[in-house]
LOMAR-699840 format. One record per residue (C-alpha): residue number from 1; residue in one letter; x, y, z. Coordinates in steps of 0.02 Angstrom, whole numbers, plus 50000, padded with zeros to 5 digits. Layout:
! residues N
{node NUM, "A", {X, Y, Z}};
...
***
This chain:
! residues 92
{node 1, "Q", {54613, 55214, 54423}};
{node 2, "F", {54764, 55267, 54321}};
{node 3, "Q", {54665, 55384, 54209}};
{node 4, "N", {54612, 55485, 54360}};
{node 5, "L", {54790, 55513, 54420}};
{node 6, "F", {54844, 55635, 54286}};
{node 7, "P", {54790, 55817, 54302}};
{node 8, "S", {54626, 55845, 54209}};
{node 9, "N", {54684, 56009, 54132}};
{node 10, "A", {54844, 55935, 54059}};
{node 11, "R", {54876, 55925, 53873}};
{node 12, "P", {54920, 55750, 53809}};
{node 13, "S", {55081, 55746, 53708}};
{node 14, "S", {55200, 55615, 53640}};
{node 15, "R", {55353, 55710, 53704}};
{node 16, "A", {55292, 55796, 53861}};
{node 17, "A", {55136, 55704, 53913}};
{node 18, "F", {55034, 55786, 54050}};
{node 19, "L", {55163, 55922, 54089}};
{node 20, "F", {55079, 56074, 54012}};
{node 21, "N", {54904, 56143, 54000}};
{node 22, "Y", {54819, 56181, 53835}};
{node 23, "N", {54890, 56358, 53821}};
{node 24, "G", {55069, 56293, 53837}};
{node 25, "D", {55105, 56343, 54017}};
{node 26, "A", {55179, 56216, 54136}};
{node 27, "L", {55056, 56147, 54261}};
{node 28, "W", {55073, 56208, 54439}};
{node 29, "K", {55192, 56118, 54555}};
{node 30, "S", {55046, 56068, 54667}};
{node 31, "A", {54964, 55974, 54522}};
{node 32, "F", {55121, 55867, 54499}};
{node 33, "Q", {55138, 55839, 54686}};
{node 34, "E", {54959, 55775, 54690}};
{node 35, "V", {54994, 55655, 54545}};
{node 36, "L", {55149, 55588, 54633}};
{node 37, "E", {55060, 55570, 54800}};
{node 38, "D", {54910, 55484, 54721}};
{node 39, "T", {55024, 55365, 54625}};
{node 40, "N", {55119, 55325, 54784}};
{node 41, "D", {54954, 55294, 54876}};
{node 42, "L", {54891, 55180, 54737}};
{node 43, "L", {55053, 55080, 54741}};
{node 44, "S", {55042, 55066, 54930}};
{node 45, "M", {54863, 55000, 54920}};
{node 46, "T", {54891, 54874, 54781}};
{node 47, "S", {55065, 54807, 54810}};
{node 48, "K", {55061, 54725, 54982}};
{node 49, "Q", {55162, 54576, 54917}};
{node 50, "G", {55290, 54670, 54813}};
{node 51, "P", {55347, 54832, 54734}};
{node 52, "Y", {55234, 54826, 54582}};
{node 53, "F", {55054, 54878, 54555}};
{node 54, "C", {54993, 54697, 54568}};
{node 55, "G", {55118, 54629, 54693}};
{node 56, "A", {55278, 54533, 54666}};
{node 57, "K", {55267, 54514, 54476}};
{node 58, "I", {55280, 54650, 54347}};
{node 59, "T", {55120, 54671, 54244}};
{node 60, "A", {55058, 54774, 54097}};
{node 61, "A", {55006, 54910, 54220}};
{node 62, "D", {55187, 54932, 54275}};
{node 63, "V", {55250, 54929, 54096}};
{node 64, "A", {55124, 55061, 54044}};
{node 65, "W", {55154, 55174, 54194}};
{node 66, "A", {55345, 55166, 54203}};
{node 67, "P", {55380, 55280, 54052}};
{node 68, "F", {55273, 55419, 54126}};
{node 69, "L", {55362, 55409, 54293}};
{node 70, "E", {55533, 55407, 54210}};
{node 71, "R", {55488, 55559, 54106}};
{node 72, "Y", {55424, 55647, 54260}};
{node 73, "A", {55586, 55606, 54351}};
{node 74, "A", {55685, 55691, 54212}};
{node 75, "Q", {55569, 55835, 54169}};
{node 76, "L", {55487, 55892, 54332}};
{node 77, "P", {55648, 55956, 54413}};
{node 78, "C", {55671, 56065, 54258}};
{node 79, "L", {55497, 56141, 54277}};
{node 80, "H", {55489, 56162, 54466}};
{node 81, "D", {55628, 56179, 54594}};
{node 82, "E", {55638, 56044, 54725}};
{node 83, "L", {55513, 55930, 54640}};
{node 84, "S", {55591, 55759, 54620}};
{node 85, "P", {55488, 55601, 54593}};
{node 86, "K", {55638, 55499, 54650}};
{node 87, "N", {55637, 55578, 54823}};
{node 88, "R", {55619, 55420, 54929}};
{node 89, "E", {55570, 55519, 55084}};
{node 90, "L", {55415, 55588, 54998}};
{node 91, "Y", {55376, 55448, 54876}};
{node 92, "P", {55442, 55283, 54946}};
***
């Protein structure tokens, strides 16, 4: 399910993964909001016994996903005003 969360028109990159399209423009704010909402929904469905993707224990899924979320937390506010992945009201 993770592979379907990222925007399909995003360019993979080692420094700015899934932030820009293939012509170099930043993806629209709505695309990032959808990724964050879908990630939050996936976490809500799969983590009934804890804060991680598979419950109370951290797994490879969490280790793989965490760097993307941390990069988004740092980079998205620079690309789009008022877009913060760490907003606990929108993405608990």
